[in-house]
C-alpha positions in Angstrom: 165.6 126.3 134.5 162.6 124.4 134.4 161.6 122.7 131.1 158.3 121.5 129.2 158.8 118.2 130.7 158.8 119.6 134.4 155.5 121.3 133.9 153.9 118.2 132.3 152.5 120.2 129.6 152.0 117.6 126.8 153.7 115.7 124.2 155.7 118.5 122.6 158.7 120.3 123.9 157.5 123.6 121.7 154.1 124.7 121.4 151.8 125.0 118.4 151.1 128.6 117.1 152.1 131.8 115.8 155.2 133.5 117.4 157.0 136.6 117.0 160.6 136.1 115.6 161.6 139.7 114.8 160.4 143.2 114.1 159.5 144.0 110.5 162.5 146.5 109.9 164.8 144.2 110.9 164.2 141.5 107.9 166.5 142.5 104.9 167.6 141.0 101.8 170.6 139.9 103.7 170.2 136.3 105.3 170.2 136.5 108.6 170.8 133.7 111.5 168.0 133.4 113.9 167.5 130.9 116.7 163.9 130.4 118.0 162.1 127.3 119.3 165.2 125.3 119.6 166.2 125.4 116.0 168.8 127.2 114.0 166.7 129.3 111.3 167.5 131.6 108.4 165.2 134.6 107.7 165.5 137.2 104.7 163.2 139.3 102.7 162.9 138.1 99.0 162.6 140.5 96.2 158.9 140.3 96.1 158.9 141.8 99.8 157.9 138.5 101.0 159.7 137.3 104.1 161.0 133.5 104.0 162.2 131.7 107.4 163.5 128.3 106.8 165.7 125.8 108.7 169.3 127.1 108.4 171.5 123.9 107.5 171.8 123.0 103.9 170.8 119.2 103.6 174.0 118.8 101.1 176.5 119.2 103.8 175.0 120.9 106.6 176.4 124.6 105.8 174.3 127.4 107.4 172.6 129.5 104.9 173.3 132.8 106.7 177.1 132.0 107.1 179.4 134.8 106.0 180.4 134.8 102.2 183.2 137.0 101.3 183.5 136.1 97.4 181.8 138.1 94.6 178.9 135.6 94.3 177.7 136.8 97.8 175.4 139.8 96.3 173.5 136.8 94.6 172.8 134.9 97.7 169.0 135.8 97.5 167.5 135.6 93.9 163.8 136.3 93.6 162.5 134.9 96.8 164.9 132.0 96.9 168.3 131.8 98.7 171.7 130.1 97.6 173.6 128.3 100.0 177.1 129.8 100.6 179.2 126.7 100.4 178.1 125.2 97.1 175.3 127.6 95.7 172.6 125.2 95.9 169.5 127.1 95.4 166.2 126.6 97.8 162.9 128.2 97.1 160.6 129.9 99.7 158.8 126.5 100.2 162.2 124.8 101.1 162.7 122.8 98.0 166.0 123.0 96.4 165.4 124.1 92.5 168.7 124.5 91.2 172.3 123.0 91.6 174.7 125.0 89.3 176.9 121.9 88.6 174.2 119.3 88.3 171.8 118.5 85.3 170.0 115.4 86.9 167.1 115.1 88.8 167.3 117.1 92.0 167.2 114.4 95.2 163.6 114.7 96.9 165.6 115.0 100.3 167.2 118.3 99.0 164.7 120.3 101.1 164.5 122.5 104.1 161.7 123.1 106.3 159.9 126.0 105.7 157.9 128.0 108.0 154.5 130.0 107.1 155.3 133.6 108.0 152.9 136.7 108.2 153.8 140.3 108.7 151.4 142.3 110.7 151.4 145.4 113.0 155.3 145.8 112.7 156.1 142.1 113.7 157.2 139.2 111.6 155.0 136.2 113.0 155.9 132.6 112.1 153.8 129.5 112.5 155.3 126.6 114.4 153.6 123.0 114.9 155.5 120.1 115.9 153.0 118.2 113.5 153.9 120.4 110.7 150.4 121.2 110.1 149.2 124.5 108.3 147.9 127.3 110.9 144.5 126.4 112.4 143.6 130.0 114.0 144.5 133.5 112.7 146.6 136.1 114.1 144.7 138.7 116.4 143.2 141.6 114.6 144.7 145.1 115.5 143.0 147.5 113.4 144.4 150.6 115.4 147.8 149.8 113.7 146.4 151.1 110.4 144.1 153.9 112.0 145.7 157.1 111.5 144.4 158.5 114.8 146.4 155.9 116.5 150.2 156.4 117.1 152.4 153.4 116.9 156.1 153.0 117.8 158.9 150.6 117.8 159.0 147.5 119.6 161.1 146.8 122.6 163.4 143.8 122.2 163.5 142.7 125.9 166.0 140.0 125.1 165.6 136.7 126.9 164.2 135.4 130.4 165.7 132.3 131.9 162.1 131.2 132.6 159.5 128.6 130.7 156.7 131.1 129.1 154.3 129.1 131.4 155.2 131.5 134.3 154.6 134.3 131.9 151.2 133.0 130.9 150.4 132.6 134.6 149.9 136.6 134.6 146.9 136.1 132.7 144.7 135.0 135.9 147.1 136.2 138.6 144.4 138.3 140.3 146.4 139.1 143.5 149.7 140.2 142.0 148.4 143.8 141.1 148.8 145.2 144.3 152.2 144.2 145.5 153.8 144.6 142.3 152.0 147.3 140.5 150.5 149.1 143.4 147.2 148.9 141.7 143.8 148.3 143.5 141.5 146.0 141.3 137.7 146.9 141.2 136.6 143.8 139.2 138.6 140.9 137.5 137.5 138.0 135.5 138.9 135.3 133.5 137.3 134.0 130.2 138.6 131.2 127.9 137.2 130.5 124.6 139.1 128.2 122.1 142.5 129.6 121.6 141.8 132.8 123.3 142.3 133.2 126.8 141.1 136.6 128.3 141.4 138.8 131.5 138.9 141.5 132.2 139.8 144.0 134.7 139.6 147.1 136.1 141.4 149.4 138.7 143.4 152.3 139.6 146.2 153.2 141.9 145.9 151.6 145.4 144.8 155.1 147.1 141.6 155.1 144.9 138.5 155.4 147.1 135.9 155.2 144.7 134.9 154.0 141.1 136.0 157.3 139.4 139.3 156.8 137.6 139.2 153.2 137.1 141.1 151.8 134.2 139.2 149.2 132.2 141.3 146.6 130.8 140.6 143.9 128.2 143.7 141.7 127.7 143.8 138.4 125.8 145.8 136.0 124.5 145.5 134.6 121.0 147.4 131.5 121.2 150.5 130.8 123.4 152.6 133.8 122.4 150.8 137.1 121.5 148.9 139.0 124.2 147.0 142.4 123.4 145.7 144.3 126.1 143.3 147.4 125.4 143.1 150.2 128.0 140.1 152.5 128.0 140.6 155.9 130.2 141.8 159.3 129.7 143.6 158.2 126.6 143.1 154.9 125.1 145.9 152.5 124.7 146.9 149.2 123.2 149.9 147.2 124.7 151.4 144.4 122.9 153.4 141.7 124.4 154.8 139.0 122.3 157.2 136.2 123.7 158.5 133.0 121.9 160.4 130.3 123.2 164.1 130.7 122.3 165.2 127.3 124.3 163.1 124.8 126.1 162.8 127.2 129.4 164.4 130.3 127.9 161.9 132.9 126.3 162.4 136.0 124.4 159.9 139.0 124.9 159.2 141.9 123.1 157.0 144.9 124.0 155.1 147.9 122.3 152.4 150.6 122.8 149.9 152.3 120.6 147.8 155.3 121.8 144.9 156.9 120.4 145.3 160.7 119.5 143.0 163.5 120.8 143.8 165.5 117.8 143.6 164.7 114.1 146.4 164.8 112.9 148.2 163.9 115.8 149.8 166.7 117.5 153.4 167.0 119.0 151.5 166.7 122.5 149.9 163.5 121.4 153.2 162.1 120.3 154.6 163.1 123.6 151.8 161.2 125.4 152.2 158.2 123.7 155.9 158.4 124.6 154.7 158.6 128.3 152.3 155.7 127.9 155.2 153.7 126.3 157.3 154.5 129.2 154.7 153.7 131.8 153.6 150.5 130.3 157.2 149.4 130.0 158.1 150.4 133.6 155.1 148.1 134.8 156.0 145.1 132.6 159.4 145.6 134.0 158.1 145.1 137.5 156.9 141.6 136.4 160.4 141.0 134.7 162.0 141.8 137.9 160.2 138.7 139.5 160.4 136.4 136.7 164.3 136.7 136.3 164.6 135.7 140.0 161.7 133.1 140.8 162.2 129.6 141.1 159.9 127.4 138.7 156.1 127.3 140.0 155.7 123.5 138.8 152.9 123.2 141.4 151.1 126.2 142.9 150.1 126.4 146.3 146.8 127.8 145.1 144.0 129.6 147.3 140.5 130.0 145.6 141.0 133.8 146.2 144.3 133.8 144.1 142.7 133.4 140.5 142.2 130.2 138.4 145.7 129.2 137.6 144.5 125.6 137.1 142.4 126.9 134.3 144.7 128.8 132.4 147.3 126.3 133.0 144.8 123.4 131.3 144.0 125.8 128.6 147.9 126.5 128.0 148.2 122.5 127.4 146.4 122.5 124.1 149.2 123.8 122.4 151.8 121.3 123.4 149.4 118.3 122.3 148.3 116.9 119.3 145.7 119.2 117.7 143.1 116.6 117.5 143.3 116.8 121.4 142.7 120.8 121.4 138.7 120.6 121.2 138.6 118.2 124.3 140.9 120.4 126.2 139.1 123.5 125.3 135.7 122.0 126.6 137.2 121.7 129.9 138.1 125.3 130.4 136.0 127.4 127.9 133.8 129.8 129.8 134.0 132.6 132.8 135.9 131.9 135.6 135.5 134.3 138.8 138.1 134.8 141.4 136.9 134.3 145.1 136.6 137.4 146.8 136.5 139.8 143.7 133.8 141.4 142.1 133.4 140.1 138.7 133.6 142.2 135.3 130.5 144.1 134.6 128.1 142.3 132.0 129.5 139.0 132.4 127.4 136.5 133.8 128.4 134.9 137.2 130.4 131.9 137.2 132.2 129.7 139.7 136.0 130.1 140.1 
């Protein structure tokens, strides 16, 4: 299992960014243990509906805030948007500060606090902001207007569990022009890679490998916003959006979720529209599983024996490093990779200016 240090990504073991930590429906008023980004965490939904994510160990005597409590006090674990430790009932607010100790009237020690993580709930997911420098978010979650559009059919996300690979290997897919045929049976008509700030984009079009003309080309706009959220929009007979979120669980272990939305042909959506969404979901999950089979069994590509016709792996890996280094270095890293990068031997995306690989 390769680690961040093996890939020489930067100063931090875990990257800065927004990361999915749960499906929205999974978070309730019952405190739940969660391990992500190499840390033990506790997550719960407060009385206001706000989701709170804190480091799990009480600074008093290191009890886990999601530990089982069988006494009658268990029903009072969450008070408003705050949580009580099951061991001695110290209460911590959503900002992580202890605000009540039931058996002590003096000033609460300044050290009685937990790290609190900014959390946003969006398109059926719970996202947490992680920053090794503990700064506030410096970019927004991607927009997904289709989620609230009544013409679009949503569905539950697949929790695909963990992969014993560093997320670097997953990010490589963004620019991997030549895996579409062997892995997905797809013949590409065009392909380009575009980087702009925290967004890394793949513009591609293709169809089944038996395709003999431009007719039937499926156009794809797939883009990362930060290091862990991929949204891919497919334009074809029925428009679809694929969402793939992956979060480092440990250094070199990655948890992955997958979801599909489709545009209905009828308003309101008919039973046929719902069935079509199910078919798209199965097809999207099947295609993604083909990548999974490779990732689960491959060795770490610490250094890629890259050909100019492969795709700009060196650009995407440089782009990815911005999230593993102090934020004051991000702009410098972005300036070296921002722009359109063409794959040698492949037609470029329509409407984009020609660019060197």
